[in-house]
C-alpha positions as CSV (number, residue, x, y, z in Angstrom):
1,M,-23.2,9.4,-43.2
2,A,-23.0,5.6,-43.0
3,T,-24.8,5.5,-39.7
4,S,-27.6,7.7,-41.0
5,A,-28.0,5.5,-44.1
6,R,-28.0,2.3,-42.0
7,R,-30.8,3.8,-39.7
8,F,-32.7,4.9,-42.9
9,F,-32.5,1.3,-44.2
10,Q,-33.6,-0.2,-40.9
11,V,-36.7,2.1,-40.9
12,A,-37.5,1.3,-44.5
13,S,-37.0,-2.4,-44.1
14,R,-39.4,-2.5,-41.1
15,T,-42.3,-1.1,-43.2
16,N,-44.8,-3.8,-44.1
17,G,-46.0,-4.1,-47.7
18,C,-44.4,-2.8,-50.9
19,A,-47.3,-0.5,-51.5
20,L,-46.2,1.6,-48.4
21,R,-42.6,1.9,-49.7
22,P,-42.0,4.6,-52.4
23,K,-39.6,3.4,-55.1
24,P,-36.8,5.9,-54.1
25,V,-36.9,4.4,-50.6
26,L,-36.6,0.8,-51.9
27,R,-33.7,1.8,-54.2
28,L,-31.8,3.5,-51.3
29,A,-32.5,0.6,-49.0
30,A,-31.0,-1.8,-51.6
31,R,-27.9,0.3,-52.0
32,C,-27.5,0.5,-48.2
33,K,-27.9,-3.2,-47.9
34,A,-25.3,-3.9,-50.5
35,S,-22.9,-1.5,-48.9
36,F,-23.2,-3.0,-45.4
37,S,-23.1,-6.5,-46.8
38,N,-19.7,-5.7,-48.2
39,Q,-18.4,-4.3,-44.9
40,W,-20.0,-6.8,-42.6
41,P,-20.8,-10.2,-44.1
42,W,-23.2,-11.2,-41.2
43,F,-25.5,-8.2,-42.1
44,D,-26.9,-10.0,-45.2
45,S,-27.2,-13.6,-43.9
46,Y,-27.1,-14.6,-40.2
47,V,-24.7,-17.4,-39.3
48,P,-25.8,-19.2,-36.1
49,L,-23.2,-19.5,-33.3
50,P,-21.1,-22.7,-33.5
51,Q,-21.5,-25.5,-31.0
52,E,-17.8,-25.2,-30.0
53,L,-16.0,-21.9,-29.9
54,P,-12.4,-21.9,-31.4
55,H,-9.7,-20.9,-29.1
56,G,-9.2,-17.1,-29.2
57,A,-12.6,-16.5,-30.8
58,V,-15.0,-13.9,-29.2
59,I,-18.8,-13.9,-29.1
60,R,-20.0,-10.4,-30.0
61,Y,-23.4,-8.9,-29.2
62,G,-23.4,-5.7,-31.1
63,H,-25.9,-3.0,-30.2
64,R,-28.8,-3.5,-32.7
65,E,-27.2,-6.6,-34.1
66,R,-27.6,-10.4,-33.6
67,A,-24.8,-12.4,-31.9
68,C,-21.8,-13.3,-34.1
69,V,-18.4,-14.9,-33.6
70,L,-15.2,-12.9,-34.2
71,A,-12.4,-15.1,-35.4
72,P,-9.2,-15.1,-33.3
73,G,-7.3,-11.8,-33.7
74,V,-10.2,-10.0,-35.4
75,E,-11.4,-6.8,-34.0
76,H,-14.8,-5.3,-34.9
77,P,-14.5,-1.9,-36.7
78,D,-17.2,-0.4,-34.4
79,R,-15.7,-1.5,-31.1
80,G,-14.6,2.0,-29.9
81,L,-13.3,2.4,-26.4
82,T,-13.2,-0.9,-24.7
83,V,-13.5,-1.9,-21.0
84,A,-12.7,-5.5,-20.0
85,V,-14.2,-6.9,-16.8
86,V,-12.0,-9.9,-15.9
87,G,-14.0,-12.3,-13.8
88,A,-17.3,-11.1,-15.1
89,S,-19.1,-14.4,-14.3
90,G,-18.3,-14.0,-10.6
91,N,-20.4,-12.2,-8.0
92,T,-18.3,-9.0,-8.0
93,G,-17.4,-8.9,-11.7
94,R,-21.0,-9.5,-12.7
95,Q,-22.2,-6.5,-10.6
96,I,-19.5,-4.3,-12.1
97,A,-20.6,-5.4,-15.6
98,I,-24.2,-4.5,-14.9
99,A,-23.2,-1.1,-13.5
100,L,-21.1,-0.2,-16.5
101,A,-23.8,-1.3,-19.0
102,S,-26.3,0.9,-17.2
103,K,-24.2,3.9,-17.7
104,K,-23.9,3.9,-21.5
105,K,-25.7,7.2,-21.7
106,T,-23.0,8.7,-19.5
107,F,-20.5,7.7,-22.1
108,S,-22.5,9.0,-25.0
109,G,-20.0,11.7,-25.8
110,I,-17.2,9.3,-26.5
111,G,-18.9,7.4,-29.3
112,E,-18.9,3.6,-29.7
113,M,-18.1,1.6,-26.6
114,T,-17.6,-2.1,-26.0
115,L,-17.7,-4.1,-22.8
116,Q,-15.6,-7.3,-22.8
117,F,-16.8,-9.9,-20.3
118,V,-13.8,-12.2,-19.5
119,G,-14.5,-15.6,-18.1
120,R,-13.4,-19.2,-18.5
121,R,-14.3,-22.1,-20.8
122,D,-14.8,-24.6,-18.0
123,G,-17.7,-24.8,-15.5
124,E,-20.7,-22.5,-15.8
125,S,-18.7,-19.3,-16.7
126,M,-19.4,-19.1,-20.4
127,G,-23.1,-19.9,-19.9
128,N,-23.4,-17.2,-17.2
129,L,-21.7,-14.6,-19.5
130,I,-24.0,-15.4,-22.5
131,G,-27.0,-15.1,-20.2
132,L,-25.7,-11.9,-18.8
133,C,-25.4,-10.4,-22.3
134,S,-29.0,-11.4,-23.0
135,E,-30.3,-9.8,-19.8
136,L,-28.4,-6.5,-20.3
137,R,-29.7,-6.2,-23.9
138,D,-33.2,-6.7,-22.6
139,A,-32.7,-4.2,-19.7
140,Y,-31.1,-1.2,-21.4
141,Q,-32.2,0.4,-24.7
142,A,-28.9,2.3,-24.8
143,C,-26.6,-0.7,-24.3
144,P,-22.9,-0.8,-25.3
145,H,-21.6,-3.5,-27.6
146,L,-20.9,-6.7,-25.5
147,E,-18.3,-9.4,-26.0
148,V,-17.9,-12.7,-24.3
149,V,-14.2,-13.5,-24.0
150,P,-13.3,-17.0,-22.7
151,D,-9.6,-16.7,-23.4
152,L,-7.3,-14.1,-21.8
153,E,-5.2,-13.9,-25.0
154,S,-8.2,-12.3,-26.8
155,V,-8.6,-9.4,-24.4
156,R,-8.1,-6.0,-26.0
157,A,-9.0,-3.1,-23.8
158,D,-8.4,0.5,-22.9
159,V,-9.4,-0.2,-19.3
160,V,-9.0,-3.6,-17.5
161,I,-10.9,-4.3,-14.3
162,M,-9.5,-7.2,-12.4
163,A,-12.3,-8.8,-10.5
164,A,-11.4,-12.5,-10.7
165,G,-10.5,-14.6,-7.7
166,A,-12.0,-15.4,-4.3
167,S,-13.5,-12.9,-1.9
168,L,-13.9,-12.7,1.8
169,S,-16.7,-15.2,2.7
170,K,-17.5,-18.0,5.1
171,K,-15.0,-20.1,3.1
172,F,-12.2,-17.6,3.1
173,K,-12.4,-15.6,6.3
174,T,-9.0,-13.7,6.3
175,Y,-6.8,-11.9,3.8
176,P,-3.9,-14.5,4.3
177,E,-6.3,-17.2,3.1
178,L,-7.2,-15.0,0.1
179,I,-3.5,-14.7,-0.7
180,R,-3.1,-18.5,-0.9
181,V,-6.1,-18.8,-3.2
182,N,-5.6,-15.6,-5.3
183,F,-1.9,-15.6,-5.8
184,P,-1.8,-18.0,-8.8
185,V,-4.8,-16.2,-10.2
186,F,-3.1,-12.8,-10.1
187,D,0.1,-14.2,-11.4
188,E,-1.4,-16.0,-14.4
189,Y,-3.8,-13.3,-15.4
190,A,-1.3,-10.5,-15.1
191,H,1.3,-12.2,-17.4
192,K,-1.3,-13.2,-20.0
193,L,-3.0,-9.8,-20.1
194,V,0.1,-7.6,-20.3
195,E,1.2,-8.9,-23.7
196,K,-1.6,-7.1,-25.7
197,N,-2.8,-4.6,-23.1
198,K,0.4,-3.1,-21.8
199,D,-0.9,0.5,-22.1
200,A,-4.3,-0.2,-20.6
201,M,-5.5,1.4,-17.3
202,V,-5.8,-1.4,-14.8
203,I,-8.2,-1.2,-11.8
204,I,-7.6,-4.0,-9.3
205,V,-10.8,-5.0,-7.4
206,S,-9.8,-8.4,-6.1
207,N,-8.1,-8.8,-2.7
208,P,-5.6,-8.5,-1.3
209,M,-5.5,-5.2,-3.1
210,E,-1.9,-4.2,-2.5
211,F,-0.6,-7.6,-3.5
212,G,-2.7,-7.5,-6.8
213,V,-1.3,-4.1,-7.7
214,N,2.2,-5.2,-7.1
215,V,1.8,-8.4,-9.2
216,F,0.4,-6.5,-12.2
217,I,3.2,-3.9,-12.1
218,E,5.9,-6.7,-11.8
219,A,4.3,-8.4,-14.9
220,G,5.0,-5.3,-17.0
221,F,2.1,-2.8,-16.6
222,D,2.9,0.9,-16.3
223,P,3.0,1.7,-12.5
224,R,1.2,5.0,-13.3
225,R,-1.7,3.1,-14.9
226,V,-2.3,0.4,-12.2
227,L,-4.4,1.2,-9.1
228,G,-6.5,-0.7,-6.5
229,S,-10.0,0.5,-5.7
230,G,-9.8,-0.4,-2.0
231,A,-8.9,3.1,-0.6
232,F,-11.4,4.7,-3.0
233,F,-14.3,2.6,-1.7
234,D,-13.1,2.8,1.9
235,S,-13.3,6.6,1.6
236,L,-16.9,6.4,0.3
237,R,-17.8,4.3,3.3
238,F,-16.1,6.7,5.7
239,R,-17.9,9.7,4.2
240,R,-21.2,7.9,4.4
241,E,-20.9,7.1,8.1
242,I,-20.0,10.8,8.8
243,A,-22.9,12.0,6.7
244,S,-25.4,9.7,8.4
245,E,-24.2,11.1,11.8
246,L,-24.6,14.7,10.6
247,N,-27.9,14.0,8.8
248,I,-26.6,15.2,5.4
249,P,-26.1,13.6,2.0
250,R,-22.8,11.8,1.4
251,Q,-21.9,14.0,-1.5
252,H,-21.8,17.0,0.9
253,V,-18.8,15.3,2.7
254,A,-15.2,15.1,1.5
255,G,-12.7,12.9,3.2
256,L,-10.1,10.2,2.5
257,T,-9.2,6.8,3.9
258,L,-5.6,5.8,3.3
259,G,-3.2,3.1,4.2
260,K,-3.8,-0.7,3.7
261,H,-7.2,-1.8,2.5
262,G,-9.0,-3.9,5.0
263,L,-8.6,-3.6,8.8
264,A,-5.4,-1.6,8.6
265,Q,-7.1,1.3,6.8
266,V,-6.5,4.8,8.2
267,P,-9.5,7.2,8.2
268,C,-7.9,10.6,7.8
269,W,-10.0,13.1,9.8
270,S,-7.8,16.0,8.8
271,T,-9.1,15.6,5.2
272,V,-12.8,15.8,6.2
273,R,-14.6,18.8,4.9
274,L,-18.3,19.8,4.5
275,A,-19.8,21.5,1.4
276,G,-20.6,25.2,1.9
277,F,-24.3,24.9,2.2
278,A,-24.0,22.0,4.7
279,R,-22.0,24.0,7.2
280,G,-24.5,24.9,9.8
281,E,-23.0,26.0,13.1
282,D,-24.3,22.9,15.0
283,R,-22.9,20.6,12.3
284,M,-19.5,22.2,12.3
285,L,-19.2,21.9,16.1
286,R,-20.3,18.3,15.9
287,L,-17.8,17.5,13.2
288,A,-15.0,19.2,15.2
289,A,-15.8,17.0,18.2
290,M,-15.8,13.9,15.9
291,R,-12.5,14.9,14.4
292,E,-10.9,15.4,17.8
293,K,-12.2,12.1,19.1
294,G,-11.1,10.3,16.0
295,L,-7.5,11.6,16.1
296,Q,-7.0,11.1,19.9
297,G,-8.7,7.8,20.1
298,M,-7.3,6.1,17.0
299,P,-7.3,2.3,17.9
300,S,-4.5,0.0,17.1
301,F,-4.9,-2.4,14.1
302,S,-4.9,-5.4,16.5
303,E,-7.9,-3.9,18.4
304,V,-9.8,-3.3,15.2
305,R,-9.0,-6.9,14.1
306,S,-10.2,-8.4,17.4
307,L,-13.5,-6.5,17.1
308,A,-13.9,-7.4,13.4
309,H,-13.4,-11.1,14.2
310,K,-16.1,-11.0,16.9
311,I,-18.5,-9.4,14.5
312,R,-17.6,-12.0,11.9
313,D,-18.2,-14.9,14.3
314,F,-21.6,-13.5,15.3
315,A,-22.6,-13.2,11.6
316,V,-21.3,-16.7,10.7
317,T,-23.4,-18.3,13.4
318,G,-26.6,-16.4,12.3
319,E,-26.6,-13.8,15.1
320,V,-26.8,-11.0,12.6
321,L,-28.6,-8.5,14.9
322,K,-25.8,-8.9,17.5
323,A,-23.2,-8.3,14.9
324,T,-25.0,-5.3,13.5
325,G,-25.5,-3.9,17.0
326,M,-21.8,-4.2,17.8
327,V,-21.0,-2.3,14.6
328,N,-23.5,0.5,15.4
329,H,-22.1,1.1,18.8
330,Q,-18.7,2.2,17.3
331,T,-17.6,5.6,16.1
332,S,-18.1,6.5,12.5
333,D,-14.6,5.8,11.4
334,L,-14.7,2.3,12.9
335,R,-18.1,1.6,11.5
336,A,-16.7,2.3,8.0
337,A,-14.2,-0.5,8.5
338,L,-16.4,-3.0,10.3
339,R,-19.8,-2.9,8.7
340,K,-18.7,-5.0,5.7
341,Y,-18.0,-7.9,8.1
342,V,-21.7,-8.3,8.6
343,S,-22.6,-8.4,4.9
344,Y,-19.6,-10.6,4.0
345,F,-20.4,-13.3,6.5
346,A,-24.1,-13.1,7.3
347,G,-25.3,-15.3,4.4
348,P,-24.8,-16.2,0.7
349,M,-22.7,-13.9,-1.5
350,Y,-24.6,-10.7,-1.7
351,P,-24.7,-8.3,-4.7
352,R,-21.7,-6.0,-4.6
353,V,-23.7,-3.0,-5.7
354,G,-21.7,-0.3,-3.7
355,L,-18.4,-1.5,-5.0
356,A,-19.7,-1.8,-8.6
357,E,-21.0,1.7,-8.5
358,A,-17.7,3.0,-7.1
359,V,-15.7,1.3,-9.8
360,S,-18.0,2.4,-12.6
361,A,-17.7,6.0,-11.3
362,L,-13.9,5.7,-11.7
363,V,-14.2,4.3,-15.2
364,V,-16.6,7.2,-16.2
365,D,-14.0,9.7,-15.1
366,I,-11.2,7.9,-16.9
367,L,-13.0,7.5,-20.2
368,N,-14.5,11.0,-20.2
369,G,-11.0,12.5,-19.6
370,R,-11.9,14.1,-16.3
371,E,-9.3,14.4,-13.4
372,R,-10.4,13.9,-9.8
373,V,-8.7,13.7,-6.5
374,A,-9.3,10.4,-4.8
375,A,-7.6,7.7,-2.8
376,A,-6.4,4.4,-4.2
377,Q,-3.8,1.7,-3.8
378,V,-0.8,2.7,-6.0
379,M,2.9,2.2,-6.3
380,V,4.8,5.0,-4.6
381,Q,8.6,5.7,-4.7
382,G,9.1,8.0,-1.7
383,E,6.8,10.8,-2.8
384,F,4.2,9.9,-0.2
385,L,5.5,9.9,3.4
386,N,8.8,8.4,2.0
387,I,7.1,5.1,1.5
388,H,8.4,2.7,-1.2
389,G,5.9,0.2,-2.3
390,V,2.1,-0.2,-2.8
391,I,-0.1,1.7,-0.3
392,G,-3.4,3.6,-0.2
393,A,-2.4,7.1,-1.1
394,P,-4.1,10.4,-2.2
395,I,-4.0,10.6,-5.9
396,I,-5.1,12.6,-8.9
397,I,-6.6,10.2,-11.5
398,G,-7.3,10.8,-15.1
399,S,-7.1,9.2,-18.6
400,S,-3.3,9.6,-18.6
401,G,-2.9,7.7,-15.3
402,V,-2.4,8.4,-11.7
403,K,-0.1,10.7,-9.7
404,V,0.2,11.3,-6.0
405,A,-1.6,14.4,-4.8
406,P,-0.1,16.7,-2.1
407,I,-1.8,16.4,1.2
408,D,-1.4,17.6,4.9
409,L,-2.0,14.9,7.5
410,A,-2.0,14.9,11.3
411,N,0.9,13.2,13.0
412,E,-1.3,10.5,14.3
413,E,-2.5,9.7,10.8
414,Q,1.0,9.7,9.3
415,E,2.2,7.2,12.0
416,A,-0.7,4.9,11.4
417,I,-0.1,4.9,7.6
418,L,3.6,4.1,8.1
419,K,2.5,1.1,10.3
420,A,0.1,0.0,7.5
421,A,2.9,0.3,4.9
422,K,5.1,-1.9,7.1
423,E,2.4,-4.5,7.2
424,V,2.2,-4.4,3.4
425,Q,6.0,-4.9,3.1
426,E,5.9,-7.8,5.5
427,L,3.0,-9.3,3.4
428,Q,5.1,-9.0,0.3
429,S,8.1,-10.7,1.9
430,T,5.9,-13.6,3.1
431,V,4.4,-14.0,-0.4
432,Q,7.9,-14.1,-1.9
433,T,9.0,-16.8,0.5
434,L,5.9,-18.9,-0.2
435,Q,6.5,-18.4,-4.0
436,G,10.1,-19.5,-3.7
437,L,9.1,-22.7,-1.8
438,R,6.4,-23.4,-4.3
439,Q,8.8,-23.1,-7.2
440,L,11.3,-25.4,-5.5
441,L,8.7,-28.0,-5.0
442,I,7.6,-27.8,-8.6
443,K,11.2,-28.2,-9.8
444,K,11.8,-31.1,-7.5
445,K,8.6,-32.8,-8.7
446,E,9.6,-32.3,-12.3
447,K,13.1,-33.6,-11.7
448,L,11.8,-36.8,-10.0
449,Q,9.2,-37.4,-12.7
450,N,11.9,-37.1,-15.3
451,K,13.9,-39.8,-13.5
452,G,10.9,-42.1,-13.5
453,K,10.8,-42.3,-9.7
454,P,7.7,-41.9,-7.5
455,T,6.7,-38.3,-7.3
456,Y,7.7,-36.5,-4.1
457,V,5.4,-33.6,-3.4
458,G,7.2,-32.6,-0.2
459,P,5.7,-31.7,3.2
460,A,2.5,-29.7,3.2
461,I,3.1,-26.0,3.3
462,N,0.5,-24.4,5.6
463,G,0.4,-21.0,3.8
464,R,-2.1,-19.7,6.4
465,E,0.2,-20.3,9.4
466,V,3.2,-18.8,7.6
467,S,1.1,-15.8,6.5
468,L,-0.6,-15.3,9.9
469,S,2.8,-15.1,11.7
470,I,3.6,-11.9,9.7
471,A,0.7,-10.8,7.4
472,R,-2.4,-10.2,9.5
473,A,-6.0,-10.6,8.5
């Protein structure tokens, strides 16, 4: 009733000239205005945004409303289900924010919805987020409520998408380099977010994926509600390469990529299926040949890395056609792992449209309460190939969380996934060692400072060398 009255008042107030407004309409409009003024003070008189935002405050762009500031700890009564994009001012986070905003009609059945864009106060982050809100409101008539959140303590969400941190690029060429940069980001964000979002569903987008999932679970999030999107997106790439070779749409192909996200991913040919109306005799024969070749000729992780680094070096030096040609000469399963090395390193940061659409598809299913079988990086405790730790596994995902789905795999695939799990465990051990050294240096520094002596920062720790000896790119 309140929504209908508010719309009635808005229509009435837009009419020009009192002569066009019957007295009953004016009286109803006045009553509506008084009612909404009591509930929302900013409805009656607009208060401009302050020049400085108090710590913990949030800038809100309500649908059909002007921007306002919510005081620290205050939640808008119309916020509804909320999705927080952490790192929304970055390249990946911004694209995810755009994809989610564009799908408001998909969420129409769940009522009100709010997107929280989480950034920082320093640098250009807040300005980028304010500009992003303005662009989204211009772009989409059916736009969710938007909130700019510069302080992690102010995040309140049903779904948290972790997209903050560095990505593979010309500056950071390997996953060990990303660990050194993103470790403090994961650690800080996880511990600050868990306090008021412990029951949220967390989707890790930042890399290294397995490491991020583990950090968020150790911070206190429910292991059944934390997943990494790596295996999900790797599976989409795998299906696309198969579909292009069979000349059919990707949605007509089912198949999973499991294991470790990156160059230790395991494309599982035994899971590949075609939709009924795509099963022509020629296609089925072709798929059978591809499956046999993929299982028998599964390359080692070191061979895939060597090939990826060659492609990366061609792309970095501007020889993009050489890099692309090298990718196109590979089999479909290898192309799925290698093609991103052209786009990552060929030029400036490119729009992560594919990843954003994949993540938004996951969020649509979660918020709409649908269950789907997929692949994702999750914590397992022996229920998948007797692995204990984080690994890309087959899952059933829904609004209540994730659980491992039963699956039959070929022996070659099982062996490859176990090797990938061993790499993940070695990676975790390396990170724990580096973390321990880091804490020791911090304590020694504080101790010496308290004594008033010159600060001793200790020998430089080359995290890359330590990581590269165990955790591979």
